[in-house]
N, C-alpha and C positions, 0 to 999 in steps of 0.2 A: 134475779128473776130465776125461777126454776120451772122447767117444762117437763111434763110427763111423757114418756115414751111408750109406744104400743107394746114393747116387750117387757114393760114393767119396771124399767130403770128411770132414773131422773137426770135430766141434763141441765147442767147450769150454764146460763147465758149471760155473759158479761157485757155491760154497756160500753160502747166504744166512746172515747173521749174526744172532744174537739181539741184543736191546737190550743186554744185559749185555756180550756180546762186543765190540760197538761202542764201548761205554764204555771197555773195558779197552784197546782199540786206541787211542782218543783219548788216554788217559792215558799210554800207552806213548810215543806220539809226542811229547807234551808234557812228558814225564818227570815227570809228576805236578804240573806247575805250571799254574795257570789264568792267563789273561792279565790284565795289570794294567789298571786303569781310569784313563783319562787325564782325570780330572775335578779342576778346581781347587775347593777349599773355601774359601768366604769366611765371614767372621764373620756373624752373623745378618742376615736380610734388612732388618729395621728394628730397629737396635740403638741407639735413642735413649731418653733418659730424660726423664721429665715435668718441667716447671717448671725447666729448666735452659737458659740462653740458648746457642745454638749460632750460629756464623757459617758460611754457605755457602761452602765453599772450593773446591768443583769440582762442575760439572753436566755429564754427558756422555750422549750418545745410546748406547744399548745394543741388540743384537738377540741373541735366544737362537738357538743353532746348530741345534737341531732343528726346533722349531715355528715358528721366524721370528717370534716375538713382539717387539714394539718397545717400549722403554721409556726412561725417563730414570733415571740413578742420581745422586742428590745426596749428595755428601760433606760432613759437617758437622764442625766442630771447636768444642769448648766452651772456655770461659775457662781451665779447669784442664787443658787439652791432652788431652781425652777425644775420640776420634773416633767418629763415627756415620755410618751410611748408611741411606738411605731409597730403595726402588725405587718409581717411579711408572709404571704400565703405560699406554701411550698407547691412546686410542680416540677415535672421532669425537665422541661425545657423552658427557659425564660429569656426575655429579651433585655438588652442592656438599658432600655428606658424604663423597665418596670421597678417596683420597690426593691424586690428580691435581687434583681439583676444589678442594680446600682451598688447594693451592699457587698454582693459577691465580687464585683469588678474591683471595688476599692479596698475591701477587707479580706477576701479570699473566702473559700467555702467551709473552712474550720471555724465554727462559731466559738469555740473555746478561745481562740486568739483574738476575738472581738472585744473581749472585756478590758476596760480601762483605756481603750483607744478614744481619741478625740475627734469629733467630726462636726462640720458646719454644713447645714442644709442650705444650699444656694438657691435651688428651685425645687418645688415640691408640688407639681400639678400632674394630672393625669397624662401619661405618656411623654412628660417633660420633667424628669426628676434628675437632680444633680447634687451629690455631696461631695465634700472635700475633706480629706483626711489631713488633720493639722497636729502640730505638737501640742502638749499641754501648756495651757497658759500659766503665767507666773503668779496669778492670783489664787488665793486659796478657796477651796470649796468647804462650806459648813455643813451641818447636818440637814437632811431633808428626807421626808417620808416617801418610801416607795412601797410597792406591794409586798415586798419580802421584810419590810420593817423599815428601821432607820439606817439609811446609808450615810456613812461618815467617810467622805473621800478627801484626804488633805494632800495637796500637791505643793511641791517646793518650787 
């Protein structure tokens, strides 16, 4: 719609759309498709079982994309080639009952020394966490797939 102005110019007036009309315009442009979500889905955050010996096969620093939280992802491998992961969120001060506190208490604060240590999760509930450092079992570990590829850990 075009209106004439007294000063000789024309003013273009646009129609205001209702919410329903705006939604219809959006779907017409997208051809009815919503955008895809670019999120990677991982197996459970802490997918370890109690009373099973695990070898720590990988320890890596991670940071979330949105909130920039910093953490440590610990990848584990059992004797029967079952993989597990535990996320430990970094913070300046932690208690002995937290995930990070339990790992630091048993294994120390240097994560490079955590590799190839064997642990058993005795209790793994909120505010009630207990792991035990154990010697490597006599059984052999075969191949298993981890996030870094195929882990082949053979113990004597």
